[in-house]
Steps between C-alpha positions, in 0.01 A plus 500: 500500500175588663411396856198290510196617693648838571431710191358846518121498496320603177378827664855577598612440140222721366602782742861481392409504136286816561805673650737708299873448459718195431604459858144418608476242226828336605517465878722194455757717330509729803558201726789371286656843486466533881683171553767590246555832671539329839746256348700778345506704832591188693788426262637857550484464889659153501781614270607759751814414693313527828275221407763233504775368711842523327475563124203681353242295319529484123212628293384146414515395870297805601252458217456127565455544877264802457286299243493193719391709808227707317369183322514322842704212354802440724753388240842667577831522331677613819453388859230728657640438843867582446515716183247764580552743788225579748401790277486277197297247686248772603472606133427134411236480774329812370504367148346175609216675686446733204490207252275281712260776607504639141652824393175648356293358794732685740473823286127473498490435876711810558282713275187366682648583844601847383207613281242250647389423151619333182433612138394249240852425379639442844202274583540301187878449560445403865228248376755357252770468761280346769271294273204650690262420207341841482538870580255547786684300763854622433514725807405207730746263328781744524464557877430128546820404330698748730345350810558139398862580396577677832329248732653185336848639462498641855382173661742283315790743561428480874489132517810445300692778684402344840621161380833641375540683827420214731600196304786612281682752714458796268516848666161677535568752228639234261209262569239773433666604168527143390140432598374810307704426186400132478133569580476762225683273260279201584166689485593644165622160379844644424738244644776747588673409818776637723670158552732374235334149503142647498314299766713186496634589843144496636400177318400335837348804668116515462490844686679665206378293211129477567434876555683574173299227322181659635608838366570343167167328478301814595690726254490238233131421483420867415341802658154448339480151645609603841233781505233269386583236756498755780167637379358156465593408856351821635182504296454150391514604135568240240841501339541574128632232256842664491542484878376143520726389220796691649469339840417155371786485252748655738402244771534208252843618375628541856364155584659342188824693529587397854498126446668551163805656669488245773508203264746647252751630752451262799833323474700776319802568731523861366148599595253296720717198564666601825174625655250317722144431387340801656784732368460344153129580505565860600762544235284339231205720587715808495639408154142438376400847618806681375493332154182693447701811408644594843866416442623412847657150542546304824701231323773523236321542165816427311528158675149383404439222252430582146148361526438740801615795285243404232225478751600828643491642151127402468425660840675817417342518157150484654579754757241652747173703496399796286529846646768390748881518521560152341579439135449214252203432276280507817312223672174606348628462149642155584167397657303619194730294274457197717115532491508553122697178457276307735184619318650408165596150625142444627347637171305773686365778273582759771787562734355489848701642786359470857135527377582777257508469118828655384477751219688429178684826534655379836599171344671685203679719751634207701633329189658830379669566834642140517627488141649849507671418826639181367639684201652763719676234705612278212671759282739644776567145609612400153708816465681468824558121465637541144732780602634387835652191662222437749271204487136526378342422833694771680424755228129412493481534882665846475268618220186376660613651830553843331177499299286382796684760732586222740865550568612143563824406326731200453790738550581614141351851513831687559694268264284593202646738243385865485262447208347202670445705822340773296264234359402397849440871577254518208333177618448632845350816375272319259407240760398770749326759266392308193172383650415849618567677175362242266199424710390868514571547130277201409221631723504839332503349158182290552236574241184342376485354147162498327581196286659146535700305252377158379597222748750235394688218664874424485671168568671505843741237616 
């Protein structure tokens, strides 16, 4: 599933093809192996007796939690706040940061800091992990990602810690730890929390919810977009089509999601019903943000109406921006599909997006991403529904949440059977790494054909 507008440049592809060795031809494979290695290592650490309170974690519990953390999902089969010891929670935090920052991105950054240079393979893998679009700017991108990550997480952690200390009577050390954990989890769109009810206890507190929402939005729109926005503000440069589509579509989805949650849950006594108008608006905005693959919830997801679950499925499936910590099919893919449909309805010969004519290759990629993602969601949904006692709407919610690496749940995750949980593990892994591996593989397989087949039309509809 390639990411639109973020493929390696033709010059980068030619340089890779000129290199020797299979590793240089398959940087996506190195990224996948790096994440798989981190999950394996995390599973070993979480299975240690010191990582949990009371009984040790089973192999499946450790594997599920490690995968959810590295793939920045947030789904859990045990309560993060009470089951894991402080050591286990630190392991989860490290896995979240590794998964969000990128295993191979981090390795490339370490190599850059130590050797002050990167070989071709390292530069290609870093470009694959960061969607930097080419090889020449990898050094700048790596350092920039580190700066953005540290600054955003530090600021949010301090604000949340101060609020917990002054407004919720937490001790200084406890408030700082909670601030750091939730800031890292929010920026990486992970959704892990150290409260058993996620953020429901802070459903009326804007000083906790809004900073975490800001971290989710910045991390979710993608590092390339953040860098381009900053450069554009400083130098007055024009934004690329990817950046403009990402910001526009993200803004529209946030604007649509907030009133959707307000209208669908306004009188629900289990969610927004007991709140005042201002508190309902805050909770609805938070849910609109978190449904875009962040995973925190400020109201009880299990108590939502079935229609709200379905709308949340759509938001989770769309996800966030390319090159960030969010999942889903990505907002640019969704926007391209919308423009393709609009152009077809109008009978336009070309698909025009914000004064640009969209290439047929990009249109094909968008359709491929959408249809493959639908298939990946439908098959596990059918399997789990047919082999369990859970309703279709709950199973679909769980599957979409795993594939989009969101982490929201209607409360059935820990009640699923072992094979079903392993299926969710596979979905989280595919949802996090499928676009990276497939996108790079497609870029490296591009070739020119010196002939074209005869054109024909097929009946559609």
